[in-house]
N, C-alpha and C positions, 0 to 999 in steps of 0.2 A: 504493500499500499504506499504510495507516493503522497507526499504533502503538496499541496497546490501552493507554490511561493506566492502567487498573486494575492492570495487571501490572508497572508501573514504580514501584519503591519510591523515595519522596522520599529525598534525601541531605540529611544535615545540612549547613548553611551552613559551620559551622566543624568543623575536624578536632579530634578529641580529642588529648590530649597523647601518649597511646600511638601513634596513628596518625601524628602528626607526627613522632615519633621514628623510626617504621619508615620513613617515606618519606625522612626525612633520612639514616638509616643506609645506605639503598639508594643514594641519591645519592653519599653519601661513598664507599661501596665502589666504585660505578662509577668515580669519579674516580681513586681510588687505583690501580685496575685499569689506567686510562688512563695514569697516571703510570709504573707499572711497565713497561707496554708500550713507552713512550717510552725508558725507560732501557735496555731490552733491545735496542731497535733499533740501538744503537750509533751513531747519528748526532745525538749530543747537541750538536755544535758547529754544526750546521744552523741557520740563522737561523729558519726556520719551526718547526723543532722546539723551539727556545728559547721562541718566542712561544706556542706550543701548551702547553708546560710552564708558562709564567708565567700563562696563562689558566686552566689546571686548578688551580694553586695558589690564584689568586684566588677561585674558586668553593669550594675547601675552606675557605678562610677565611670565606667567606660562610655555608657550612654550619655551621662551628662556632659563628658569631654567631647563627645560627638556633636551635642547640641551647640557647644561653644564653637566647634569649627564651623558648623552651619552659619552662626552669626559672624564670624570671622571671614566667612567666604572661602575657607580652605578644606571644607568637607568634601571628600572624594578623591582627594589627593594623598597618595602614600606619603606617610611621614618617613619612610626609609630613602626612596629614590626620588619622590616629587611627582612622579608619573600618575595618571589617573588610575584609580582603583576601578577594575571592570565593573559595570553596572550589576552583571549578575552576582558578583561577590557582594555587593552592597545590599542587594535584594535578600540574600540569605543573612548576611551579617551587617545589619545597617551601621553598626557603631564600629566597624572595623577600623584600624589606623593604618593597615598595610595591605599592599597588593600580596598575592600567594608567594611570590619570590622572597620578598623582604620578610614576610612572616616566618618563612622557613629559616631564614638567615638568623632572625631574632631567636627562634626557639632552639636553634643549634648550640 
């Protein structure tokens, strides 16, 4: 089965500031809901729950930093190489700071 290329609309490489804010708000709301669920579980002393809470809080910090980049006009530019982060990556991780190559170097 082949796709009809004429029916697929090209997507812009970079998100608009409005689209970025919407995606970041969604990511933030999801993480806040997760934190609330952890708090309501009553197992806050559990080591795994503590690790999950810390991870969610780190992502919330990254989301806040991404909001700041939107306001500065630098959102979507890799902090490692300065090139645009691919739109597909920003769709999946709207708060990402790096392109895939720079993320791999940072993790190594």
